MDAnalysis code that builds the backbone (N, CA, C; Angstrom):
import MDAnalysis as mda
import numpy as np

u = mda.Universe.empty(594, n_residues=198, atom_resindex=np.repeat(np.arange(198), 3), trajectory=True)
u.add_TopologyAttr("name", ["N", "CA", "C"] * 198)
u.add_TopologyAttr("resid", np.arange(1, 199))
u.add_TopologyAttr("resname", ["MET", "THR", "PRO", "GLY", "PRO", "ALA", "LYS", "ALA", "TYR", "ASP", "ARG", "HIS", "ARG", "VAL", "LEU", "ASP", "ARG", "ALA", "MET", "MET", "LEU", "PHE", "TRP", "GLN", "ARG", "GLY", "TYR", "ALA", "ALA", "THR", "SER", "VAL", "ARG", "ASP", "LEU", "ARG", "THR", "ALA", "THR", "GLY", "LEU", "GLY", "SER", "ARG", "SER", "LEU", "TYR", "ASP", "ASP", "PHE", "GLY", "ASN", "LYS", "ARG", "GLU", "VAL", "PHE", "ARG", "ALA", "ALA", "LEU", "ALA", "HIS", "TYR", "ARG", "GLU", "ARG", "SER", "ILE", "LEU", "PRO", "LEU", "TYR", "GLU", "PRO", "LEU", "ARG", "HIS", "GLY", "ALA", "SER", "PRO", "LEU", "ALA", "ALA", "LEU", "HIS", "GLU", "PHE", "ILE", "ASP", "CYS", "PHE", "ALA", "ALA", "MET", "ASP", "LEU", "ALA", "ASP", "ARG", "ARG", "LEU", "GLY", "CYS", "LEU", "VAL", "GLY", "VAL", "GLY", "MET", "ALA", "GLU", "THR", "MET", "ARG", "ASP", "ASP", "ASP", "PRO", "GLU", "LEU", "ALA", "ALA", "GLU", "ILE", "ALA", "ALA", "LEU", "ALA", "VAL", "GLU", "MET", "ARG", "ASP", "ARG", "ILE", "GLU", "GLU", "ALA", "LEU", "VAL", "ALA", "ALA", "SER", "GLY", "ARG", "GLY", "GLU", "LEU", "ASP", "PRO", "PRO", "VAL", "ALA", "PRO", "SER", "GLU", "LEU", "ALA", "ALA", "LEU", "LEU", "ALA", "THR", "ALA", "LEU", "GLN", "GLY", "VAL", "HIS", "LEU", "ALA", "ALA", "ARG", "VAL", "GLN", "PRO", "ASP", "GLY", "ASP", "LEU", "ARG", "ALA", "ASP", "ALA", "LEU", "ALA", "ALA", "ALA", "ARG", "GLY", "LEU", "LEU", "ARG", "VAL", "SER", "PRO"])
u.atoms.positions = np.array([
    [-44.230, -11.970, 41.057],
    [-43.263, -10.919, 41.356],
    [-42.715, -11.132, 42.776],
    [-41.421, -11.221, 42.916],
    [-40.830, -11.454, 44.224],
    [-40.580, -10.125, 44.918],
    [-40.737, -10.102, 46.242],
    [-40.501, -8.850, 46.969],
    [-39.037, -8.460, 46.904],
    [-38.794, -7.159, 47.012],
    [-37.420, -6.665, 46.995],
    [-36.709, -7.023, 48.283],
    [-35.427, -6.764, 48.335],
    [-34.674, -7.090, 49.541],
    [-35.113, -6.247, 50.730],
    [-35.006, -6.826, 51.907],
    [-35.381, -6.087, 53.113],
    [-34.431, -4.912, 53.316],
    [-34.953, -3.859, 53.914],
    [-34.112, -2.696, 54.178],
    [-32.985, -3.106, 55.126],
    [-31.815, -2.598, 54.873],
    [-30.648, -2.978, 55.664],
    [-30.398, -1.997, 56.796],
    [-31.399, -1.210, 57.170],
    [-31.213, -0.251, 58.257],
    [-32.510, -0.077, 59.020],
    [-32.401, 0.490, 60.197],
    [-33.535, 0.742, 61.079],
    [-34.059, 2.150, 60.800],
    [-35.243, 2.243, 60.212],
    [-35.792, 3.554, 59.837],
    [-35.991, 4.451, 61.060],
    [-36.403, 3.853, 62.166],
    [-36.609, 4.635, 63.383],
    [-35.286, 5.280, 63.817],
    [-34.205, 4.520, 63.782],
    [-32.898, 5.050, 64.168],
    [-32.453, 6.148, 63.200],
    [-32.687, 5.921, 61.909],
    [-32.322, 6.916, 60.896],
    [-33.073, 8.217, 61.148],
    [-34.378, 8.116, 61.422],
    [-35.170, 9.323, 61.671],
    [-34.757, 10.001, 62.971],
    [-34.384, 9.220, 63.978],
    [-33.867, 9.810, 65.218],
    [-32.654, 10.684, 64.927],
    [-31.733, 10.164, 64.124],
    [-30.493, 10.889, 63.846],
    [-30.748, 12.099, 62.939],
    [-31.615, 11.927, 61.952],
    [-31.952, 13.067, 61.088],
    [-32.666, 14.148, 61.890],
    [-33.590, 13.740, 62.741],
    [-34.319, 14.688, 63.581],
    [-33.359, 15.485, 64.453],
    [-32.411, 14.802, 65.095],
    [-31.465, 15.489, 65.961],
    [-30.615, 16.484, 65.179],
    [-30.255, 16.109, 63.965],
    [-29.434, 17.003, 63.147],
    [-30.208, 18.267, 62.782],
    [-31.445, 18.108, 62.297],
    [-32.273, 19.274, 61.973],
    [-32.555, 20.097, 63.230],
    [-32.764, 19.432, 64.340],
    [-33.076, 20.082, 65.609],
    [-31.899, 20.950, 66.050],
    [-30.686, 20.438, 65.893],
    [-29.495, 21.172, 66.309],
    [-29.144, 22.303, 65.343],
    [-29.196, 22.014, 64.047],
    [-28.665, 22.954, 63.055],
    [-29.728, 23.747, 62.312],
    [-30.960, 23.254, 62.315],
    [-31.985, 23.863, 61.479],
    [-31.973, 23.253, 60.087],
    [-32.996, 23.566, 59.330],
    [-33.163, 22.973, 58.001],
    [-32.114, 23.481, 57.014],
    [-31.959, 24.800, 56.940],
    [-31.088, 25.383, 55.917],
    [-29.631, 24.980, 56.095],
    [-29.175, 24.894, 57.348],
    [-27.767, 24.608, 57.615],
    [-27.430, 23.129, 57.531],
    [-28.423, 22.285, 57.342],
    [-28.193, 20.838, 57.244],
    [-28.106, 20.447, 55.778],
    [-27.019, 19.852, 55.390],
    [-26.831, 19.430, 53.999],
    [-27.144, 17.948, 53.847],
    [-27.312, 17.526, 52.612],
    [-27.524, 16.101, 52.337],
    [-26.312, 15.308, 52.803],
    [-25.136, 15.872, 52.626],
    [-23.921, 15.185, 53.106],
    [-23.971, 15.014, 54.622],
    [-24.427, 16.057, 55.337],
    [-24.573, 15.949, 56.792],
    [-25.525, 14.815, 57.149],
    [-26.627, 14.728, 56.411],
    [-27.617, 13.685, 56.676],
    [-27.033, 12.297, 56.424],
    [-26.277, 12.170, 55.340],
    [-25.660, 10.878, 55.049],
    [-24.697, 10.474, 56.162],
    [-23.909, 11.450, 56.621],
    [-22.944, 11.162, 57.681],
    [-23.647, 10.786, 58.983],
    [-24.674, 11.545, 59.337],
    [-25.367, 11.318, 60.609],
    [-26.149, 10.005, 60.608],
    [-26.778, 9.683, 59.483],
    [-27.644, 8.494, 59.432],
    [-26.915, 7.238, 58.989],
    [-25.774, 7.425, 58.321],
    [-25.064, 6.265, 57.786],
    [-25.627, 5.761, 56.476],
    [-26.587, 6.487, 55.905],
    [-27.190, 6.082, 54.638],
    [-26.377, 6.617, 53.461],
    [-26.320, 5.841, 52.424],
    [-25.735, 6.331, 51.183],
    [-26.749, 7.169, 50.426],
    [-26.285, 7.855, 49.404],
    [-27.172, 8.719, 48.619],
    [-28.326, 7.941, 48.031],
    [-28.067, 6.750, 47.531],
    [-29.129, 5.974, 46.890],
    [-30.257, 5.637, 47.872],
    [-29.864, 5.144, 49.060],
    [-30.882, 4.812, 50.058],
    [-31.659, 6.041, 50.485],
    [-30.939, 7.142, 50.673],
    [-31.585, 8.374, 51.113],
    [-32.620, 8.843, 50.091],
    [-32.229, 8.858, 48.833],
    [-33.143, 9.343, 47.796],
    [-34.231, 8.320, 47.464],
    [-33.890, 7.021, 47.530],
    [-34.910, 5.997, 47.265],
    [-36.020, 6.052, 48.306],
    [-35.643, 6.282, 49.553],
    [-36.640, 6.229, 50.630],
    [-37.314, 7.573, 50.907],
    [-36.602, 8.658, 50.714],
    [-37.155, 9.958, 51.086],
    [-37.320, 10.922, 49.911],
    [-36.514, 10.802, 48.906],
    [-36.633, 11.677, 47.748],
    [-35.649, 12.826, 47.760],
    [-35.677, 13.641, 48.822],
    [-34.766, 14.775, 48.913],
    [-34.702, 15.257, 50.364],
    [-33.899, 16.279, 50.601],
    [-33.712, 16.783, 51.967],
    [-35.029, 17.258, 52.572],
    [-35.848, 17.907, 51.784],
    [-37.129, 18.417, 52.285],
    [-37.990, 17.273, 52.820],
    [-38.011, 16.154, 52.097],
    [-38.830, 15.021, 52.526],
    [-38.251, 14.360, 53.772],
    [-36.922, 14.374, 53.898],
    [-36.317, 13.870, 55.136],
    [-36.767, 14.760, 56.300],
    [-36.785, 16.075, 56.084],
    [-37.211, 17.003, 57.129],
    [-38.673, 16.766, 57.506],
    [-39.525, 16.559, 56.514],
    [-40.938, 16.288, 56.802],
    [-41.088, 15.010, 57.629],
    [-40.326, 13.978, 57.254],
    [-40.372, 12.723, 58.003],
    [-39.830, 12.926, 59.418],
    [-38.793, 13.764, 59.547],
    [-38.223, 14.048, 60.867],
    [-39.221, 14.812, 61.736],
    [-39.974, 15.736, 61.138],
    [-41.008, 16.456, 61.884],
    [-42.081, 15.511, 62.410],
    [-42.520, 14.595, 61.557],
    [-43.526, 13.615, 61.981],
    [-42.972, 12.741, 63.106],
    [-41.711, 12.376, 62.985],
    [-41.051, 11.570, 64.016],
    [-40.946, 12.368, 65.318],
    [-40.625, 13.650, 65.209],
    [-40.537, 14.525, 66.378],
    [-41.888, 14.628, 67.086],
    [-42.953, 14.729, 66.299],
    [-44.295, 14.787, 66.896],
    [-44.559, 13.542, 67.733],
    [-44.229, 12.380, 67.182],
    [-44.460, 11.129, 67.901],
    [-43.589, 11.041, 69.154],
    [-42.336, 11.448, 69.024],
    [-41.374, 11.264, 70.112],
    [-41.486, 12.331, 71.195],
    [-41.664, 13.579, 70.803],
    [-41.519, 14.693, 71.742],
    [-42.791, 15.471, 72.025],
    [-43.735, 15.497, 71.069],
    [-44.925, 16.324, 71.270],
    [-46.081, 15.532, 71.871],
    [-46.412, 14.394, 71.273],
    [-47.564, 13.640, 71.767],
    [-47.442, 13.253, 73.236],
    [-46.239, 12.876, 73.727],
    [-46.153, 12.574, 75.161],
    [-46.520, 13.761, 76.061],
    [-46.314, 14.984, 75.577],
    [-46.679, 16.162, 76.363],
    [-48.186, 16.256, 76.582],
    [-48.958, 15.685, 75.664],
    [-50.410, 15.786, 75.760],
    [-51.015, 14.764, 76.714],
    [-50.216, 13.800, 77.167],
    [-50.758, 12.753, 78.034],
    [-51.435, 13.309, 79.277],
    [-50.836, 14.307, 79.963],
    [-51.541, 14.852, 81.134],
    [-52.921, 15.414, 80.801],
    [-53.102, 15.917, 79.579],
    [-54.384, 16.507, 79.200],
    [-55.431, 15.452, 78.867],
    [-54.992, 14.232, 78.664],
    [-55.907, 13.168, 78.254],
    [-56.428, 12.357, 79.429],
    [-55.777, 12.458, 80.570],
    [-56.111, 11.595, 81.697],
    [-56.276, 12.430, 82.969],
    [-56.893, 11.836, 83.950],
    [-57.029, 12.507, 85.241],
    [-58.401, 13.102, 85.447],
    [-58.757, 13.216, 86.702],
    [-60.096, 13.694, 87.048],
    [-60.227, 15.212, 86.967],
    [-59.106, 15.923, 87.044],
    [-59.151, 17.380, 87.079],
    [-58.480, 17.976, 85.848],
    [-59.256, 18.599, 84.948],
    [-58.646, 19.259, 83.781],
    [-57.676, 20.367, 84.176],
    [-57.970, 21.098, 85.277],
    [-57.083, 22.171, 85.704],
    [-55.740, 21.598, 86.172],
    [-55.793, 20.527, 86.959],
    [-54.553, 19.889, 87.400],
    [-53.769, 19.368, 86.195],
    [-54.492, 18.867, 85.192],
    [-53.835, 18.367, 83.987],
    [-53.124, 19.482, 83.234],
    [-53.745, 20.668, 83.194],
    [-53.111, 21.814, 82.536],
    [-51.825, 22.219, 83.259],
    [-51.875, 22.221, 84.588],
    [-50.663, 22.539, 85.336],
    [-49.588, 21.478, 85.105],
    [-50.000, 20.226, 85.050],
    [-49.030, 19.153, 84.788],
    [-48.431, 19.300, 83.390],
    [-49.249, 19.736, 82.437],
    [-48.773, 19.970, 81.069],
    [-47.670, 21.036, 81.070],
    [-47.904, 22.140, 81.782],
    [-46.888, 23.191, 81.871],
    [-45.654, 22.672, 82.607],
    [-45.876, 21.851, 83.638],
    [-44.754, 21.277, 84.382],
    [-43.863, 20.411, 83.486],
    [-44.462, 19.785, 82.463],
    [-43.668, 18.976, 81.533],
    [-42.620, 19.835, 80.827],
    [-42.989, 21.055, 80.482],
    [-42.039, 21.968, 79.843],
    [-40.940, 22.358, 80.831],
    [-41.333, 22.595, 82.089],
    [-40.357, 22.996, 83.104],
    [-39.383, 21.868, 83.410],
    [-39.861, 20.625, 83.308],
    [-39.054, 19.476, 83.721],
    [-38.197, 18.883, 82.607],
    [-38.250, 19.445, 81.406],
    [-37.459, 18.881, 80.312],
    [-35.979, 18.869, 80.671],
    [-35.304, 17.794, 80.278],
    [-33.891, 17.717, 80.614],
    [-33.106, 18.774, 79.836],
    [-31.937, 19.077, 80.359],
    [-31.154, 20.193, 79.838],
    [-30.779, 20.000, 78.377],
    [-30.503, 18.756, 77.986],
    [-30.097, 18.494, 76.599],
    [-31.210, 18.884, 75.629],
    [-32.441, 18.454, 75.907],
    [-33.565, 18.816, 75.044],
    [-33.854, 20.311, 75.131],
    [-33.706, 20.863, 76.347],
    [-33.983, 22.280, 76.544],
    [-33.068, 23.151, 75.686],
    [-31.797, 22.785, 75.620],
    [-30.837, 23.568, 74.840],
    [-31.154, 23.532, 73.351],
    [-31.829, 22.480, 72.900],
    [-32.193, 22.381, 71.490],
    [-33.422, 23.214, 71.166],
    [-34.207, 23.549, 72.198],
    [-35.441, 24.282, 71.951],
    [-36.509, 23.363, 71.405],
    [-37.092, 23.723, 70.294],
    [-38.203, 22.971, 69.716],
    [-38.010, 22.879, 68.209],
    [-38.084, 21.684, 67.683],
    [-37.909, 21.524, 66.234],
    [-39.010, 22.247, 65.466],
    [-40.212, 22.277, 66.016],
    [-41.304, 23.006, 65.361],
    [-40.973, 24.497, 65.321],
    [-40.463, 25.027, 66.431],
    [-40.082, 26.434, 66.466],
    [-38.944, 26.747, 65.513],
    [-37.978, 25.839, 65.430],
    [-36.882, 26.010, 64.482],
    [-37.441, 26.045, 63.060],
    [-38.385, 25.148, 62.776],
    [-39.020, 25.138, 61.457],
    [-39.801, 26.406, 61.182],
    [-40.503, 26.916, 62.198],
    [-41.249, 28.167, 62.039],
    [-40.311, 29.327, 61.708],
    [-39.155, 29.342, 62.385],
    [-38.217, 30.441, 62.190],
    [-37.632, 30.447, 60.778],
    [-37.593, 29.282, 60.144],
    [-36.947, 29.182, 58.831],
    [-37.908, 29.132, 57.649],
    [-39.151, 28.770, 57.902],
    [-40.076, 28.500, 56.797],
    [-40.960, 29.703, 56.515],
    [-40.970, 30.145, 55.269],
    [-41.850, 31.226, 54.827],
    [-42.995, 30.623, 54.027],
    [-44.210, 31.032, 54.344],
    [-45.379, 30.460, 53.678],
    [-45.304, 30.655, 52.160],
    [-44.844, 31.820, 51.725],
    [-44.787, 32.088, 50.289],
    [-43.763, 31.203, 49.579],
    [-42.716, 30.802, 50.300],
    [-41.680, 29.969, 49.693],
    [-42.074, 28.504, 49.627],
    [-42.757, 28.019, 50.677],
    [-43.114, 26.597, 50.733],
    [-44.419, 26.457, 51.508],
    [-45.552, 26.750, 50.849],
    [-46.833, 26.748, 51.568],
    [-47.198, 25.401, 52.179],
    [-46.821, 24.312, 51.521],
    [-47.163, 22.983, 52.045],
    [-46.421, 22.710, 53.350],
    [-45.120, 22.971, 53.352],
    [-44.339, 22.744, 54.563],
    [-44.769, 23.703, 55.668],
    [-45.039, 24.956, 55.311],
    [-45.507, 25.931, 56.302],
    [-46.808, 25.468, 56.936],
    [-47.710, 24.911, 56.134],
    [-48.993, 24.430, 56.657],
    [-48.792, 23.252, 57.607],
    [-47.850, 22.370, 57.286],
    [-47.582, 21.228, 58.156],
    [-47.031, 21.680, 59.501],
    [-46.123, 22.646, 59.473],
    [-45.553, 23.152, 60.719],
    [-46.628, 23.886, 61.523],
    [-47.430, 24.701, 60.850],
    [-48.503, 25.426, 61.537],
    [-49.502, 24.463, 62.162],
    [-49.758, 23.344, 61.492],
    [-50.714, 22.363, 62.007],
    [-50.255, 21.797, 63.349],
    [-48.957, 21.672, 63.542],
    [-48.444, 21.179, 64.819],
    [-48.700, 22.193, 65.932],
    [-48.559, 23.480, 65.623],
    [-48.857, 24.518, 66.607],
    [-50.359, 24.585, 66.894],
    [-51.174, 24.451, 65.856],
    [-52.631, 24.469, 66.024],
    [-53.085, 23.275, 66.861],
    [-52.436, 22.129, 66.650],
    [-52.782, 20.946, 67.442],
    [-52.573, 21.208, 68.927],
    [-51.461, 21.869, 69.284],
    [-51.224, 22.183, 70.692],
    [-52.302, 23.127, 71.215],
    [-52.614, 24.161, 70.450],
    [-53.662, 25.097, 70.877],
    [-54.977, 24.361, 71.113],
    [-55.348, 23.473, 70.208],
    [-56.620, 22.762, 70.325],
    [-56.658, 21.854, 71.547],
    [-55.533, 21.180, 71.827],
    [-55.490, 20.297, 73.008],
    [-55.625, 21.118, 74.286],
    [-54.970, 22.272, 74.322],
    [-55.078, 23.144, 75.501],
    [-56.503, 23.679, 75.632],
    [-57.084, 24.085, 74.511],
    [-58.444, 24.629, 74.563],
    [-59.438, 23.598, 75.094],
    [-59.318, 22.357, 74.660],
    [-60.218, 21.304, 75.143],
    [-60.145, 21.192, 76.668],
    [-58.915, 21.240, 77.203],
    [-58.749, 21.138, 78.653],
    [-59.286, 22.379, 79.360],
    [-59.086, 23.558, 78.763],
    [-59.607, 24.789, 79.358],
    [-61.130, 24.780, 79.405],
    [-61.753, 24.339, 78.338],
    [-63.220, 24.272, 78.302],
    [-63.720, 23.301, 79.365],
    [-63.045, 22.154, 79.493],
    [-63.454, 21.170, 80.499],
    [-63.272, 21.724, 81.910],
    [-62.153, 22.403, 82.151],
    [-61.904, 22.969, 83.477],
    [-62.916, 24.068, 83.804],
    [-63.235, 24.890, 82.813],
    [-64.221, 25.950, 83.020],
    [-65.599, 25.359, 83.284],
    [-65.940, 24.317, 82.536],
    [-67.238, 23.667, 82.705],
    [-67.406, 23.037, 84.072],
    [-66.319, 22.624, 84.681],
    [-66.373, 22.007, 86.005],
    [-66.253, 23.044, 87.122],
    [-66.123, 24.305, 86.757],
    [-65.985, 25.344, 87.761],
    [-64.607, 25.417, 88.382],
    [-63.623, 24.775, 87.757],
    [-62.255, 24.788, 88.278],
    [-61.499, 26.058, 87.889],
    [-61.976, 26.724, 86.872],
    [-61.186, 27.786, 86.261],
    [-62.056, 28.982, 85.939],
    [-61.505, 30.164, 86.180],
    [-62.159, 31.410, 85.805],
    [-61.259, 32.100, 84.788],
    [-61.324, 31.681, 83.515],
    [-60.370, 32.219, 82.536],
    [-60.576, 33.714, 82.308],
    [-59.469, 34.461, 82.195],
    [-59.576, 35.913, 82.010],
    [-60.075, 36.300, 80.624],
    [-59.974, 35.392, 79.664],
    [-60.457, 35.622, 78.295],
    [-61.121, 34.338, 77.823],
    [-61.643, 34.343, 76.615],
    [-62.285, 33.151, 76.066],
    [-61.278, 31.999, 76.014],
    [-61.736, 30.748, 76.248],
    [-60.819, 29.605, 76.218],
    [-60.006, 29.502, 74.930],
    [-60.622, 29.844, 73.799],
    [-59.887, 29.766, 72.533],
    [-58.733, 30.752, 72.507],
    [-58.963, 31.964, 73.063],
    [-57.919, 32.987, 73.083],
    [-56.824, 32.634, 74.088],
    [-57.222, 32.134, 75.263],
    [-56.244, 31.751, 76.274],
    [-55.411, 30.563, 75.788],
    [-56.058, 29.633, 75.103],
    [-55.334, 28.482, 74.558],
    [-54.284, 28.929, 73.549],
    [-54.649, 29.877, 72.685],
    [-53.694, 30.390, 71.696],
    [-52.529, 31.091, 72.395],
    [-52.840, 31.860, 73.442],
    [-51.784, 32.564, 74.178],
    [-50.846, 31.580, 74.865],
    [-51.410, 30.588, 75.534],
    [-50.581, 29.602, 76.228],
    [-49.735, 28.795, 75.242],
    [-50.342, 28.398, 74.132],
    [-49.604, 27.598, 73.142],
    [-48.424, 28.375, 72.579],
    [-48.656, 29.641, 72.223],
    [-47.564, 30.431, 71.653],
    [-46.529, 30.795, 72.720],
    [-46.983, 31.010, 73.957],
    [-46.045, 31.310, 75.040],
    [-45.145, 30.111, 75.327],
    [-45.740, 28.935, 75.397],
    [-44.953, 27.731, 75.671],
    [-44.015, 27.421, 74.513],
    [-44.484, 27.668, 73.297],
    [-43.621, 27.498, 72.125],
    [-42.439, 28.459, 72.210],
    [-42.720, 29.701, 72.591],
    [-41.659, 30.693, 72.726],
    [-40.689, 30.348, 73.845],
    [-41.218, 29.841, 74.963],
    [-40.373, 29.403, 76.079],
    [-39.409, 28.323, 75.610],
    [-39.952, 27.397, 74.845],
    [-39.173, 26.266, 74.341],
    [-38.072, 26.751, 73.399],
    [-38.410, 27.683, 72.531],
    [-37.436, 28.179, 71.563],
    [-36.399, 29.082, 72.237],
    [-36.842, 29.902, 73.184],
    [-35.913, 30.796, 73.886],
    [-34.869, 30.015, 74.672],
    [-35.209, 28.779, 75.035],
    [-34.266, 27.957, 75.799],
    [-33.020, 27.603, 74.994],
    [-33.066, 27.781, 73.676],
    [-31.867, 27.537, 72.874],
    [-30.737, 28.500, 73.251],
    [-31.097, 29.690, 73.680],
    [-30.074, 30.672, 74.039],
    [-29.987, 30.921, 75.544],
    [-31.054, 30.539, 76.285],
    [-31.040, 30.752, 77.731],
    [-31.777, 29.592, 78.414],
    [-31.143, 28.410, 78.457],
    [-31.848, 27.227, 78.948],
    [-32.252, 27.286, 80.414],
    [-31.547, 28.063, 81.221],
    [-31.842, 28.098, 82.657],
    [-32.087, 29.508, 83.184],
    [-32.336, 30.464, 82.313],
    [-32.431, 31.846, 82.749],
    [-33.809, 32.265, 83.213],
    [-33.899, 33.536, 83.625],
    [-35.152, 34.093, 84.128],
    [-36.228, 34.153, 83.050],
    [-35.830, 34.350, 81.809],
    [-36.806, 34.464, 80.727],
    [-37.703, 33.230, 80.696],
    [-37.089, 32.076, 80.751],
    [-37.832, 30.812, 80.719],
    [-38.656, 30.621, 82.002],
    [-38.016, 30.815, 83.153],
    [-38.692, 30.595, 84.431],
    [-39.867, 31.541, 84.621],
    [-39.677, 32.818, 84.276],
    [-40.748, 33.799, 84.460],
    [-41.909, 33.542, 83.504],
    [-41.608, 33.129, 82.283],
    [-42.676, 32.850, 81.321],
    [-43.499, 31.652, 81.767],
    [-42.843, 30.623, 82.290],
    [-43.581, 29.455, 82.787],
    [-44.428, 29.829, 84.002],
    [-43.885, 30.673, 84.874],
    [-44.655, 31.129, 86.037],
    [-45.876, 31.923, 85.592],
    [-45.711, 32.767, 84.572],
    [-46.836, 33.552, 84.065],
    [-47.893, 32.643, 83.442],
    [-47.447, 31.603, 82.733],
    [-48.404, 30.668, 82.133],
    [-49.239, 29.999, 83.221],
    [-48.590, 29.615, 84.325],
    [-49.347, 29.021, 85.431],
    [-50.299, 30.046, 86.049],
    [-49.838, 31.299, 86.120],
    [-50.671, 32.338, 86.715],
    [-51.939, 32.625, 85.915],
    [-51.909, 32.357, 84.617],
    [-53.105, 32.576, 83.804],
    [-54.199, 31.562, 84.097],
    [-53.831, 30.463, 84.732],
    [-54.813, 29.435, 85.079],
    [-55.368, 29.736, 86.461],
    [-56.176, 30.787, 86.534],
    [-56.708, 31.226, 87.813],
    [-57.847, 30.322, 88.251],
    [-57.855, 29.987, 89.506],
    [-58.919, 29.163, 90.067],
    [-60.119, 30.045, 90.396],
    [-61.318, 29.522, 90.101],
    [-62.537, 30.273, 90.401],
    [-62.661, 30.521, 91.908],
    [-63.224, 31.670, 92.315],
    [-63.391, 31.942, 93.754],
    [-64.396, 30.976, 94.371],
])
């Protein structure tokens, strides 16, 4: 059996363009025709490789995680001070360029559109991305507390959940107010929750 012909397009580039389209417009407002136009793929290639719009969105979410989410966790993975790493993590949100800031967060856009009862599998995938952020923050909080760097006002698991949802909200709110007080004050409050032990 001879192998089929090589793909005539760059999958990474296609996912970049699909991701940007979903990120800008959301899932519901993006049509298959929009995807074909943005990616340059014909219907056959799109359906042969992805199946349908939902599967393109799932692939775009995975691509977004690799491109935009995992790099945010780098400060939490390295460095001698977990507390300094947490502050650097928050600083990553503050330092995002204006173009990305105006888009908000693809995960947040997905959360706003996805109902668990309508699509439990997709809802679980989106929720898993939020849980992953909470878990990464919690690991750093536990390490900082263990080293005496931090005197958390609540349990690390609860503070991690609060910080994760606050940062997610900051990211999503930037779609309508990329440079306003809402974003700046929320980031300042997130830093304030990381109190140093006396």
